GUFILUM-425470 format. One line per 2 residues: number of its first residue (from 1); their letters; for each residue x, y, z of C-alpha. Coordinates in steps of 0.25 Angstrom, whole numbers, plus 5000, padded with zeros to 4 digits. Layout:
N
NUM) a) X,Y,Z  ...
***
This chain:
283
1) ma) 4548,5397,6265  4550,5386,6257
3) lh) 4538,5377,6254  4539,5363,6258
5) ps) 4545,5354,6247  4530,5345,6245
7) lt) 4523,5360,6246  4533,5365,6235
9) gf) 4530,5351,6225  4514,5352,6229
11) la) 4515,5367,6222  4525,5363,6211
13) ht) 4516,5351,6204  4503,5362,6209
15) iv) 4509,5371,6199  4513,5361,6191
17) rf) 4498,5356,6190  4491,5371,6186
19) kl) 4501,5370,6174  4497,5358,6168
21) vr) 4482,5365,6166  4487,5371,6152
23) yg) 4487,5357,6147  4471,5357,6144
25) en) 4468,5357,6133  4458,5369,6134
27) il) 4451,5376,6146  4441,5367,6151
29) hr) 4456,5356,6151  4463,5366,6158
31) ls) 4451,5369,6167  4452,5354,6170
33) ml) 4467,5353,6173  4466,5366,6181
35) yl) 4457,5357,6191  4466,5345,6190
37) av) 4476,5354,6193  4468,5359,6207
39) ly) 4464,5343,6210  4478,5338,6209
41) st) 4483,5351,6219  4476,5344,6231
43) pk) 4489,5342,6242  4494,5327,6241
45) fi) 4491,5327,6255  4478,5330,6256
47) rr) 4474,5320,6246  4480,5310,6253
49) rl) 4475,5313,6263  4459,5312,6259
51) pl) 4460,5301,6248  4447,5305,6245
53) ld) 4450,5316,6238  4462,5312,6232
55) rk) 4452,5301,6224  4443,5311,6219
57) ie) 4456,5320,6215  4460,5309,6206
59) el) 4446,5304,6203  4444,5320,6196
61) cn) 4457,5322,6191  4457,5311,6184
63) tl) 4443,5315,6180  4446,5329,6175
65) ar) 4458,5323,6168  4450,5313,6160
67) kt) 4443,5327,6153  4454,5335,6151
69) vv) 4464,5335,6137  4479,5341,6140
71) nv) 4485,5348,6128  4501,5344,6130
73) ng) 4508,5350,6119  4496,5350,6110
75) ik) 4493,5334,6110  4479,5335,6119
77) fa) 4476,5324,6129  4465,5318,6136
79) li) 4467,5313,6147  4463,5298,6155
81) dy) 4466,5303,6170  4474,5314,6177
83) es) 4487,5305,6176  4486,5306,6162
85) mr) 4484,5320,6163  4498,5321,6171
87) iv) 4505,5309,6160  4502,5318,6149
89) lp) 4508,5332,6153  4521,5334,6152
91) el) 4525,5343,6165  4520,5330,6174
93) he) 4524,5316,6166  4536,5313,6160
95) kw) 4543,5323,6155  4554,5317,6152
97) mw) 4549,5306,6143  4548,5314,6132
99) dy) 4565,5315,6132  4565,5299,6128
101) lk) 4552,5299,6119  4560,5307,6106
103) vk) 4555,5302,6092  4555,5308,6080
105) sg) 4548,5307,6067  4541,5294,6063
107) dv) 4546,5286,6074  4535,5278,6081
109) fl) 4533,5278,6096  4530,5268,6104
111) dv) 4521,5271,6117  4518,5260,6126
113) ga) 4507,5264,6136  4503,5277,6131
115) hv) 4493,5283,6139  4485,5295,6134
117) gk) 4495,5296,6124  4506,5307,6131
119) yv) 4518,5303,6124  4511,5296,6110
121) lq) 4504,5311,6105  4516,5318,6107
123) ia) 4527,5308,6101  4514,5307,6089
125) rd) 4517,5321,6086  4533,5318,6085
127) vg) 4534,5307,6079  4524,5314,6065
129) en) 4516,5307,6057  4525,5298,6052
131) gl) 4529,5291,6066  4519,5283,6075
133) ii) 4515,5281,6091  4510,5267,6095
135) ai) 4502,5271,6108  4501,5257,6116
137) ep) 4490,5260,6126  4483,5247,6133
139) np) 4474,5256,6144  4458,5258,6136
141) en) 4457,5271,6144  4470,5278,6140
143) ya) 4469,5271,6129  4456,5279,6124
145) vl) 4463,5292,6129  4476,5288,6121
147) vk) 4466,5288,6107  4459,5301,6111
149) ni) 4471,5309,6114  4478,5301,6100
151) rm) 4464,5307,6092  4463,5321,6100
153) nk) 4477,5324,6095  4475,5318,6082
155) te) 4486,5310,6081  4487,5299,6071
157) ni) 4501,5292,6073  4497,5284,6086
159) la) 4495,5270,6087  4486,5269,6099
161) ln) 4485,5255,6104  4476,5251,6115
163) ia) 4485,5239,6119  4494,5236,6128
165) aw) 4509,5233,6127  4514,5218,6130
167) ne) 4523,5206,6129  4511,5199,6121
169) dc) 4498,5201,6115  4487,5198,6123
171) ki) 4477,5203,6133  4481,5208,6146
173) el) 4476,5216,6158  4479,5231,6162
175) ft) 4477,5235,6173  4471,5250,6177
177) gv) 4479,5259,6183  4475,5271,6193
179) ag) 4480,5280,6182  4480,5278,6166
181) gq) 4494,5277,6166  4494,5267,6175
183) hs) 4488,5252,6169  4499,5241,6169
185) lk) 4496,5228,6164  4507,5226,6175
187) rk) 4504,5235,6188  4487,5228,6191
189) ak) 4481,5239,6200  4466,5237,6206
191) lg) 4460,5244,6196  4456,5234,6185
193) sv) 4461,5231,6172  4456,5231,6158
195) vi) 4461,5217,6149  4467,5223,6136
197) ea) 4474,5222,6124  4492,5220,6126
199) ra) 4500,5217,6113  4515,5215,6113
201) ld) 4520,5226,6105  4528,5221,6095
203) nv) 4517,5216,6089  4509,5227,6089
205) lk) 4521,5237,6083  4525,5226,6072
207) gi) 4532,5235,6060  4531,5247,6067
209) dv) 4547,5253,6073  4545,5259,6084
211) dl) 4556,5273,6089  4552,5275,6103
213) vk) 4543,5267,6114  4539,5271,6127
215) id) 4531,5261,6136  4525,5264,6150
217) ve) 4517,5253,6152  4516,5251,6167
219) ea) 4524,5239,6171  4521,5233,6157
221) ev) 4534,5237,6152  4541,5222,6151
223) ev) 4529,5218,6143  4529,5228,6133
225) lq) 4543,5226,6130  4542,5213,6128
227) gl) 4530,5215,6119  4539,5225,6111
229) en) 4552,5218,6109  4551,5215,6096
231) tl) 4549,5230,6094  4562,5234,6103
233) kk) 4572,5227,6096  4568,5230,6082
235) cr) 4563,5245,6082  4573,5249,6094
237) pk) 4566,5260,6098  4567,5268,6111
239) vv) 4559,5266,6123  4556,5274,6135
241) me) 4546,5266,6144  4545,5265,6159
243) tf) 4545,5253,6168  4545,5248,6182
245) et) 4556,5244,6192  4550,5231,6192
247) nl) 4552,5230,6177  4565,5241,6174
249) et) 4574,5229,6174  4567,5220,6165
251) vk) 4564,5232,6155  4577,5233,6155
253) kf) 4584,5221,6152  4574,5218,6139
255) mi) 4577,5233,6135  4593,5231,6136
257) ql) 4593,5215,6129  4585,5225,6117
259) gy) 4597,5235,6117  4593,5244,6124
261) ni) 4599,5257,6132  4589,5260,6143
263) mp) 4591,5272,6151  4582,5275,6164
265) ih) 4573,5289,6162  4578,5296,6175
267) as) 4568,5307,6172  4556,5297,6176
269) ef) 4563,5296,6190  4546,5300,6195
271) ek) 4538,5292,6185  4534,5281,6190
273) gi) 4541,5269,6182  4555,5269,6178
275) yl) 4558,5276,6162  4567,5270,6153
277) yc) 4572,5275,6142  4576,5265,6132
279) rp) 4587,5263,6119  4591,5256,6111
281) qn) 4606,5252,6112  4615,5260,6099
283) s) 4603,5270,6098
***
Protein backbone atom coordinates (compact mmCIF):
# COMPACT_ATOMS: atom_id res chain seq x y z
CA UNK A 1 0.00 0.00 0.00
CA UNK A 2 1.39 3.41 -0.99
CA UNK A 3 2.03 5.93 1.75
CA UNK A 4 0.17 9.25 1.83
CA UNK A 5 2.37 11.98 0.26
CA UNK A 6 2.42 14.00 3.49
CA UNK A 7 3.58 10.95 5.45
CA UNK A 8 6.20 10.20 2.82
CA UNK A 9 7.49 13.77 3.08
CA UNK A 10 7.53 13.61 6.88
CA UNK A 11 9.56 10.39 6.86
CA UNK A 12 11.99 11.78 4.28
CA UNK A 13 12.63 14.96 6.30
CA UNK A 14 12.99 12.93 9.50
CA UNK A 15 15.64 10.71 7.89
CA UNK A 16 17.54 13.80 6.69
CA UNK A 17 17.53 15.30 10.20
CA UNK A 18 18.99 12.15 11.70
CA UNK A 19 21.66 11.99 9.00
CA UNK A 20 22.75 15.50 9.96
CA UNK A 21 23.83 14.27 13.40
CA UNK A 22 27.21 13.37 11.87
CA UNK A 23 28.11 17.07 11.61
CA UNK A 24 28.45 17.42 15.38
CA UNK A 25 32.03 18.43 16.26
CA UNK A 26 32.39 15.66 18.88
CA UNK A 27 30.29 13.03 20.61
CA UNK A 28 28.62 15.56 22.92
CA UNK A 29 27.65 17.82 20.04
CA UNK A 30 26.40 14.82 18.04
CA UNK A 31 24.21 13.81 20.98
CA UNK A 32 22.87 17.35 21.10
CA UNK A 33 22.07 17.19 17.39
CA UNK A 34 20.39 13.81 17.89
CA UNK A 35 18.17 15.38 20.53
CA UNK A 36 17.39 18.23 18.12
CA UNK A 37 16.46 15.72 15.43
CA UNK A 38 14.06 13.99 17.82
CA UNK A 39 12.45 17.26 18.89
CA UNK A 40 12.01 18.50 15.33
CA UNK A 41 10.50 15.19 14.29
CA UNK A 42 7.36 16.04 16.30
CA UNK A 43 4.65 16.06 13.59
CA UNK A 44 3.56 19.52 12.49
CA UNK A 45 -0.14 18.76 12.93
CA UNK A 46 0.51 18.08 16.63
CA UNK A 47 2.57 21.26 17.05
CA UNK A 48 -0.09 23.35 15.30
CA UNK A 49 -2.77 22.06 17.66
CA UNK A 50 -0.63 22.57 20.75
CA UNK A 51 0.91 26.06 20.45
CA UNK A 52 2.42 25.94 23.95
CA UNK A 53 4.25 22.72 23.06
CA UNK A 54 5.35 24.28 19.77
CA UNK A 55 6.88 27.27 21.58
CA UNK A 56 8.62 25.02 24.10
CA UNK A 57 10.13 22.93 21.31
CA UNK A 58 11.39 26.07 19.54
CA UNK A 59 12.89 27.46 22.75
CA UNK A 60 14.59 24.17 23.60
CA UNK A 61 15.93 23.74 20.06
CA UNK A 62 17.40 27.25 20.10
CA UNK A 63 18.99 26.64 23.52
CA UNK A 64 20.52 23.36 22.37
CA UNK A 65 21.78 24.88 19.13
CA UNK A 66 23.59 27.66 21.00
CA UNK A 67 25.56 24.97 22.88
CA UNK A 68 26.42 23.01 19.74
CA UNK A 69 29.39 23.24 17.40
CA UNK A 70 29.10 21.69 13.94
CA UNK A 71 31.89 20.75 11.57
CA UNK A 72 31.29 21.17 7.83
CA UNK A 73 34.16 20.13 5.56
CA UNK A 74 36.65 20.78 8.34
CA UNK A 75 35.19 24.21 9.22
CA UNK A 76 33.82 24.62 12.74
CA UNK A 77 30.70 26.70 13.38
CA UNK A 78 29.35 27.86 16.70
CA UNK A 79 25.66 28.65 16.36
CA UNK A 80 23.29 31.36 17.49
CA UNK A 81 19.99 29.48 17.15
CA UNK A 82 18.43 26.48 15.42
CA UNK A 83 17.97 28.45 12.19
CA UNK A 84 21.72 29.07 12.05
CA UNK A 85 22.26 25.32 12.18
CA UNK A 86 19.98 24.89 9.18
CA UNK A 87 21.84 27.66 7.37
CA UNK A 88 25.36 26.29 7.80
CA UNK A 89 24.57 22.63 7.09
CA UNK A 90 24.99 22.00 3.35
CA UNK A 91 21.93 19.80 2.83
CA UNK A 92 19.41 22.31 4.14
CA UNK A 93 20.08 25.81 2.84
CA UNK A 94 21.10 27.38 -0.48
CA UNK A 95 22.90 24.33 -1.86
CA UNK A 96 22.90 26.06 -5.25
CA UNK A 97 24.85 29.06 -3.95
CA UNK A 98 28.26 27.45 -4.46
CA UNK A 99 27.63 27.32 -8.22
CA UNK A 100 27.87 31.14 -8.22
CA UNK A 101 30.40 31.92 -5.49
CA UNK A 102 33.39 30.99 -7.62
CA UNK A 103 36.71 32.53 -6.63
CA UNK A 104 40.37 32.04 -7.34
CA UNK A 105 43.51 32.52 -5.29
CA UNK A 106 44.08 36.16 -4.40
CA UNK A 107 40.48 37.32 -4.95
CA UNK A 108 38.62 39.77 -2.71
CA UNK A 109 35.14 38.66 -1.59
CA UNK A 110 32.61 40.98 0.02
CA UNK A 111 29.81 39.32 2.00
CA UNK A 112 27.08 41.79 2.97
CA UNK A 113 25.04 39.99 5.58
CA UNK A 114 27.65 37.45 6.65
CA UNK A 115 25.57 36.01 9.54
CA UNK A 116 27.75 33.45 11.41
CA UNK A 117 30.17 32.93 8.53
CA UNK A 118 28.88 30.09 6.34
CA UNK A 119 30.31 31.55 3.15
CA UNK A 120 33.22 33.66 4.34
CA UNK A 121 34.99 30.82 6.17
CA UNK A 122 34.97 28.50 3.17
CA UNK A 123 35.86 31.21 0.66
CA UNK A 124 38.68 32.42 2.92
CA UNK A 125 40.29 29.03 2.27
CA UNK A 126 39.67 29.25 -1.45
CA UNK A 127 41.24 32.70 -1.95
CA UNK A 128 44.25 31.79 0.18
CA UNK A 129 46.59 33.99 2.16
CA UNK A 130 46.89 36.48 -0.71
CA UNK A 131 43.13 36.96 -0.85
CA UNK A 132 40.85 38.99 1.39
CA UNK A 133 37.35 38.50 2.78
CA UNK A 134 35.31 41.46 4.01
CA UNK A 135 32.38 40.28 6.16
CA UNK A 136 29.64 42.80 6.96
CA UNK A 137 27.30 41.80 9.81
CA UNK A 138 25.18 44.45 11.56
CA UNK A 139 23.56 42.46 14.38
CA UNK A 140 25.79 42.48 17.49
CA UNK A 141 24.92 38.89 18.54
CA UNK A 142 25.46 37.49 15.06
CA UNK A 143 28.70 39.44 14.81
CA UNK A 144 29.99 38.02 18.10
CA UNK A 145 29.42 34.46 16.86
CA UNK A 146 30.95 35.33 13.47
CA UNK A 147 34.13 36.55 15.19
CA UNK A 148 34.14 33.47 17.42
CA UNK A 149 33.98 31.24 14.34
CA UNK A 150 36.78 33.14 12.60
CA UNK A 151 39.00 32.70 15.66
CA UNK A 152 37.99 29.08 16.22
CA UNK A 153 39.08 28.27 12.67
CA UNK A 154 42.26 30.36 13.00
CA UNK A 155 41.38 32.27 9.84
CA UNK A 156 43.51 35.37 9.27
CA UNK A 157 42.31 36.77 5.95
CA UNK A 158 38.82 37.85 7.05
CA UNK A 159 38.04 41.44 8.02
CA UNK A 160 34.76 41.34 9.97
CA UNK A 161 32.91 44.63 10.46
CA UNK A 162 30.01 45.14 12.86
CA UNK A 163 28.20 47.70 10.70
CA UNK A 164 25.14 47.88 8.49
CA UNK A 165 25.60 48.52 4.79
CA UNK A 166 23.52 51.54 3.76
CA UNK A 167 23.48 54.46 1.29
CA UNK A 168 25.10 56.91 3.74
CA UNK A 169 27.12 56.97 6.93
CA UNK A 170 24.74 57.33 9.87
CA UNK A 171 23.18 55.70 12.90
CA UNK A 172 20.25 53.47 12.05
CA UNK A 173 17.68 51.21 13.68
CA UNK A 174 18.03 47.46 13.12
CA UNK A 175 14.79 45.60 13.79
CA UNK A 176 15.03 42.25 15.56
CA UNK A 177 13.78 39.22 13.65
CA UNK A 178 12.45 35.98 15.11
CA UNK A 179 15.77 34.31 14.23
CA UNK A 180 19.35 35.42 13.72
CA UNK A 181 19.05 35.40 9.94
CA UNK A 182 15.96 37.61 9.85
CA UNK A 183 17.01 40.95 11.35
CA UNK A 184 16.19 43.82 9.01
CA UNK A 185 16.73 47.54 8.51
CA UNK A 186 13.48 47.77 6.54
CA UNK A 187 11.09 45.18 7.94
CA UNK A 188 9.73 46.33 11.29
CA UNK A 189 8.98 43.61 13.82
CA UNK A 190 7.40 43.59 17.27
CA UNK A 191 10.53 42.14 18.88
CA UNK A 192 12.39 45.40 19.43
CA UNK A 193 15.35 47.01 17.74
CA UNK A 194 18.88 48.20 18.31
CA UNK A 195 20.59 51.36 17.04
CA UNK A 196 23.78 50.54 15.11
CA UNK A 197 26.36 52.21 12.90
CA UNK A 198 25.63 52.21 9.16
CA UNK A 199 28.13 52.93 6.40
CA UNK A 200 28.07 53.42 2.66
CA UNK A 201 30.39 50.62 1.57
CA UNK A 202 32.08 52.86 -1.00
CA UNK A 203 33.55 54.70 1.98
CA UNK A 204 34.69 51.43 3.59
CA UNK A 205 36.23 49.91 0.45
CA UNK A 206 38.39 52.80 -0.75
CA UNK A 207 41.56 51.35 -2.27
CA UNK A 208 40.22 47.78 -2.28
CA UNK A 209 39.43 46.03 -5.57
CA UNK A 210 36.51 43.67 -5.04
CA UNK A 211 36.03 40.60 -7.27
CA UNK A 212 32.83 39.04 -5.93
CA UNK A 213 29.92 40.31 -3.82
CA UNK A 214 27.14 38.47 -2.02
CA UNK A 215 24.22 40.52 -0.64
CA UNK A 216 21.59 39.14 1.75
CA UNK A 217 20.12 42.03 3.73
CA UNK A 218 16.41 41.33 4.24
CA UNK A 219 14.90 44.00 1.92
CA UNK A 220 17.63 46.68 2.26
CA UNK A 221 19.32 45.69 -1.02
CA UNK A 222 18.47 48.95 -2.82
CA UNK A 223 20.17 51.08 -0.17
CA UNK A 224 23.16 48.70 -0.07
CA UNK A 225 23.61 49.00 -3.84
CA UNK A 226 23.34 52.79 -3.71
CA UNK A 227 26.14 52.88 -1.14
CA UNK A 228 28.20 50.46 -3.26
CA UNK A 229 27.70 52.18 -6.62
CA UNK A 230 31.23 53.54 -7.06
CA UNK A 231 32.77 50.18 -6.21
CA UNK A 232 30.53 48.45 -8.76
CA UNK A 233 31.52 50.99 -11.43
CA UNK A 234 35.24 50.78 -10.68
CA UNK A 235 35.82 47.11 -9.83
CA UNK A 236 33.05 45.43 -11.88
CA UNK A 237 32.63 42.51 -9.46
CA UNK A 238 30.15 39.71 -10.00
CA UNK A 239 27.19 40.05 -7.63
CA UNK A 240 24.92 37.40 -6.13
CA UNK A 241 22.03 38.88 -4.21
CA UNK A 242 18.75 38.10 -2.59
CA UNK A 243 15.99 40.58 -3.27
CA UNK A 244 12.24 40.71 -2.74
CA UNK A 245 9.25 41.40 -4.94
CA UNK A 246 8.92 44.94 -3.60
CA UNK A 247 12.49 45.79 -4.67
CA UNK A 248 12.98 43.53 -7.67
CA UNK A 249 12.35 46.01 -10.50
CA UNK A 250 14.33 48.79 -8.78
CA UNK A 251 17.29 46.44 -8.27
CA UNK A 252 17.16 45.26 -11.89
CA UNK A 253 17.01 48.81 -13.24
CA UNK A 254 19.91 49.90 -11.02
CA UNK A 255 22.16 47.04 -12.12
CA UNK A 256 21.26 47.36 -15.81
CA UNK A 257 22.12 51.07 -15.71
CA UNK A 258 25.52 50.09 -14.34
CA UNK A 259 26.08 47.76 -17.28
CA UNK A 260 25.26 44.41 -15.70
CA UNK A 261 23.53 41.40 -17.18
CA UNK A 262 21.01 39.87 -14.76
CA UNK A 263 20.20 36.18 -14.50
CA UNK A 264 17.50 34.87 -12.13
CA UNK A 265 18.69 31.91 -10.10
CA UNK A 266 15.86 29.44 -10.56
CA UNK A 267 17.44 26.93 -8.19
CA UNK A 268 16.39 29.21 -5.35
CA UNK A 269 12.64 28.93 -6.00
CA UNK A 270 11.98 27.44 -2.55
CA UNK A 271 13.82 30.21 -0.72
CA UNK A 272 11.91 33.13 0.78
CA UNK A 273 13.42 35.73 -1.54
CA UNK A 274 14.32 36.11 -5.21
CA UNK A 275 17.96 35.52 -6.09
CA UNK A 276 19.85 37.20 -8.91
CA UNK A 277 23.27 36.63 -10.43
CA UNK A 278 24.64 39.86 -11.91
CA UNK A 279 27.60 39.81 -14.30
CA UNK A 280 29.26 42.84 -15.91
CA UNK A 281 28.51 43.03 -19.63
CA UNK A 282 31.30 41.75 -21.90
CA UNK A 283 32.85 39.73 -19.08
